[in-house]
C-alpha positions in Angstrom: 99.3 -163.8 9.9 98.2 -164.7 6.7 97.7 -168.9 6.2 101.2 -169.8 3.3 100.2 -172.6 1.8 101.2 -175.0 -0.8 99.2 -175.8 -4.6 97.0 -178.2 -4.0 96.7 -180.8 -6.6 93.9 -182.9 -7.4 95.7 -186.2 -5.4 96.1 -183.2 -2.7 92.3 -182.6 -2.9 92.0 -186.2 -3.3 93.5 -187.1 0.3 91.0 -184.5 2.7 88.1 -185.9 0.4 88.8 -189.2 2.2 90.5 -188.2 5.5 87.5 -185.9 6.0 85.2 -189.3 5.5 87.4 -191.2 8.2 88.2 -187.4 10.5 83.9 -186.5 10.6 84.2 -186.3 14.0 86.7 -183.9 16.1 89.7 -185.8 17.7 92.1 -187.9 17.2 90.9 -191.1 14.9 93.1 -194.6 15.0 92.2 -197.5 12.7 92.0 -200.6 11.3 96.2 -199.8 10.0 97.8 -199.4 13.2 100.4 -197.4 12.6 98.0 -194.4 11.0 95.5 -192.4 12.5 93.7 -188.9 11.4 93.2 -185.6 13.6 90.6 -183.2 13.3 89.9 -180.0 14.8 87.0 -177.6 14.2 88.7 -174.3 16.5 92.0 -173.7 18.1 93.4 -175.6 20.5 95.3 -174.9 24.0 99.0 -176.0 24.2 98.7 -179.9 24.6 101.7 -182.7 26.5 102.9 -185.1 24.2 105.5 -187.4 22.9 105.8 -187.2 19.0 107.2 -190.4 18.6 109.5 -192.4 14.6 107.1 -191.4 11.8 105.1 -188.7 9.6 102.8 -186.3 10.1 101.3 -184.4 7.4 99.1 -181.2 7.3 96.3 -181.1 4.7 94.1 -178.3 6.8 95.0 -175.5 9.6 97.7 -174.6 10.9 100.0 -176.0 14.6 102.9 -174.4 16.0 105.0 -177.2 18.1 107.1 -176.3 20.7 110.1 -179.1 21.9 113.0 -178.2 23.9 113.5 -174.2 23.1 112.5 -174.5 18.7 108.8 -173.3 17.9 108.3 -174.1 14.2 105.5 -173.3 12.5 104.0 -176.0 10.4 101.8 -175.1 7.7 99.2 -177.1 5.3 101.1 -179.5 2.8 104.7 -179.4 4.5 105.0 -182.8 6.8 106.6 -182.9 9.8 108.9 -185.7 10.3 110.3 -187.4 14.3 113.3 -189.7 14.0 113.5 -190.0 17.9 110.3 -190.0 20.3 110.0 -186.7 21.3 108.1 -184.7 24.3 106.4 -181.9 22.5 104.7 -179.4 23.3 101.7 -178.7 20.0 98.7 -176.4 20.3 96.1 -175.8 16.5 96.5 -172.1 15.5 94.5 -171.9 12.9 90.7 -174.5 12.0 87.5 -173.8 11.4 84.1 -175.5 11.6 84.2 -174.5 7.1 87.9 -175.4 7.2 88.3 -177.9 9.8 92.3 -179.0 10.9 93.0 -182.1 9.9 96.1 -184.2 9.4 97.5 -187.6 8.6 99.9 -188.9 10.7 101.8 -192.8 10.1 103.8 -193.8 12.6 107.5 -195.8 10.9 109.2 -198.9 12.0 112.4 -198.8 13.5 113.4 -202.3 11.3 111.3 -201.8 8.7 113.9 -198.1 7.9 116.6 -200.4 8.9 115.8 -203.1 6.4 114.9 -200.0 3.2 117.7 -198.1 4.3 121.2 -201.4 3.6 119.5 -202.1 0.6 118.8 -198.1 -1.4 122.2 -197.0 -1.9 122.7 -193.0 -1.2 123.8 -191.0 -4.8 124.6 -188.6 -2.5 128.1 -188.1 -0.1 127.3 -190.0 3.1 126.7 -188.1 6.7 130.0 -189.0 8.4 129.1 -190.6 11.9 129.6 -187.3 13.7 126.8 -185.5 11.8 124.3 -184.6 14.3 120.9 -183.9 12.6 118.2 -182.5 14.1 115.1 -185.3 15.9 112.4 -183.3 14.0 112.3 -181.8 10.7 109.8 -180.2 8.9 109.2 -179.6 5.4 107.3 -179.4 2.1 105.6 -183.1 0.7 105.7 -183.0 -3.1 103.1 -185.5 -5.6 105.0 -188.5 -5.4 104.6 -188.8 -1.6 101.1 -187.3 -1.3 100.3 -189.8 -3.8 101.0 -192.9 -1.4 99.9 -191.2 1.4 96.6 -191.1 -0.6 97.3 -194.5 -1.6 98.1 -196.5 1.8 94.9 -194.6 2.8 92.3 -195.6 0.5 93.5 -199.3 1.1 91.3 -198.6 4.7 87.5 -198.9 2.4 89.0 -202.6 0.8 89.9 -204.6 4.4 90.1 -208.0 2.7 93.8 -206.7 1.1 94.8 -204.3 4.2 97.0 -207.2 4.9 98.8 -207.2 1.4 99.1 -204.3 0.7 99.7 -201.3 3.4 103.1 -202.7 4.7 104.3 -202.5 0.6 103.3 -198.7 0.5 104.2 -197.8 3.7 107.9 -199.0 2.7 107.2 -197.2 -0.4 106.5 -193.8 1.7 109.7 -194.9 3.7 111.7 -194.9 0.4 110.1 -191.9 -0.8 110.8 -189.8 3.1 114.7 -191.3 2.6 114.7 -189.9 -1.2 113.8 -185.6 0.0 115.2 -184.0 1.6 114.6 -185.5 4.8 115.8 -189.0 3.9 119.2 -187.2 5.7 117.7 -187.4 9.1 116.5 -191.6 8.2 119.7 -192.2 7.0 121.2 -191.3 10.1 118.8 -192.6 12.8 119.8 -195.9 11.6 123.5 -195.6 10.2 125.5 -197.8 13.1 128.1 -195.5 15.1 125.8 -193.0 13.9 125.4 -189.8 17.6 121.7 -190.0 16.7 121.2 -193.9 16.2 123.5 -193.6 19.5 121.0 -191.2 21.8 118.1 -192.9 20.3 119.5 -196.2 21.7 119.5 -194.2 25.3 116.1 -192.9 25.0 114.9 -196.1 23.9 116.6 -197.0 27.7 114.5 -193.9 29.2 111.4 -195.2 28.2 111.3 -198.7 29.0 113.0 -197.3 33.0 112.3 -194.2 32.9 110.6 -195.1 37.0 114.7 -195.7 38.0 117.1 -194.2 40.0 119.8 -192.2 37.0 123.2 -191.9 36.9 124.5 -189.0 33.7 127.5 -191.5 33.9 125.5 -195.0 33.4 123.7 -193.4 30.5 126.9 -192.0 29.3 128.5 -195.9 28.8 125.5 -196.7 27.6 126.1 -194.2 24.5 129.3 -195.3 24.6 130.3 -191.8 25.3 132.2 -189.0 27.8 129.3 -187.8 30.5 130.4 -184.1 28.9 129.5 -184.9 25.7 126.4 -186.9 25.2 124.3 -184.1 27.4 125.5 -181.9 24.3 124.0 -184.5 22.4 120.9 -185.5 24.1 120.6 -181.5 24.4 121.2 -180.9 20.8 119.0 -183.3 19.2 116.0 -183.9 21.9 116.4 -180.3 23.1 116.4 -181.4 26.4 119.1 -182.5 29.0 118.1 -187.0 30.2 117.0 -185.6 33.3 114.2 -183.4 32.1 113.5 -186.1 29.4 113.4 -188.9 32.3 110.6 -186.1 33.5 108.7 -185.3 31.0 108.3 -189.0 30.2 106.7 -189.3 34.9 105.0 -186.5 34.3 103.3 -186.8 31.3 103.0 -191.0 32.0 101.2 -189.6 35.7 99.2 -187.3 34.1 97.3 -190.7 31.8 97.2 -192.9 34.3 94.9 -190.0 36.9 93.1 -189.0 33.1 92.5 -192.9 32.3 92.1 -195.0 34.9 90.9 -192.4 38.1 94.6 -193.5 39.4 95.3 -190.7 42.4 98.4 -187.7 42.7 100.1 -189.8 45.5 99.8 -193.4 43.5 100.4 -192.1 40.3 104.0 -189.9 41.6 104.6 -193.5 43.3 104.3 -195.6 40.0 106.5 -193.0 38.0 109.6 -193.4 39.8 108.8 -190.3 42.2 109.2 -190.8 46.2 108.8 -187.6 47.4 104.6 -186.8 46.3 105.6 -182.6 46.8 107.8 -182.7 44.4 105.9 -184.7 42.6 103.2 -182.0 43.3 105.8 -179.0 42.0 107.0 -180.3 38.6 103.3 -181.3 38.2 102.6 -178.3 37.9 105.4 -176.4 36.7 104.8 -178.4 33.2 101.1 -178.5 33.3 100.6 -175.5 34.8 97.6 -176.8 37.3 98.3 -178.7 40.2 97.3 -182.7 39.9 93.9 -182.6 40.9 92.9 -179.9 38.8 94.7 -179.8 36.0 93.0 -183.0 35.1 89.4 -181.5 36.3 90.2 -179.0 33.9 90.9 -182.2 31.0 88.0 -184.1 31.9 85.6 -181.7 31.7 86.9 -180.5 28.1 87.3 -183.8 26.6 
């Protein structure tokens, strides 16, 4: 499949140069701006499971495939990926080489900052209804002004003394530019009082903080001020999965993190994330990750 690319402008080329400098070594790179990170791969990868958080990812080189629920997204260089609700996802790098590594920059958004900007930013077009439902993950081409803002944010890393004074302002500009793009409606619906997306976002936040607890569908529906059937339908439309599937993915990904990074054994990890049955945990873990907990963690450690 040929690689689809947008025509690069001068700022895109400069952004690639700057990010390449910070991500010379293959991997995921955090930096002194906590919301900003860089991602580099020298070859195509296997599928990995992760949580996509509220924010904007921009692919500078290469191609990535992302699976959320039953939807598959092909993301090419020159495109942005906007996530408005934390989503369990599976992804892998499709195009990458040592000569032309996969390069991406990720900027996490603060929902309070988004809300403050939306309140003070008039809408030129007809505003969407609170009943409208919008995808929580979208892909679009990046324009030159947004590229320029991201470049300026990255370049502040070379002036550490100015980061506290400039980074916040440039992050605000980036959000403004996203709000003014074709993806803006997704951010607006996230913070629109009473919108379906906002209600589901609130339930998702509750699940993230309480995933070890047993949940009743009626209780979750009450939190969203919806009937159980309407809640299930809207939750699936927005996240790509049922509330129980969402909770299960949160549990299993946290258990994997505990085993991989804190050397917790499988039985203890199962208990810590809310499983009462170790055998059920092992079955569901194997179904999601393709191997038993022990084999999966061994494989990850050998390839890290």
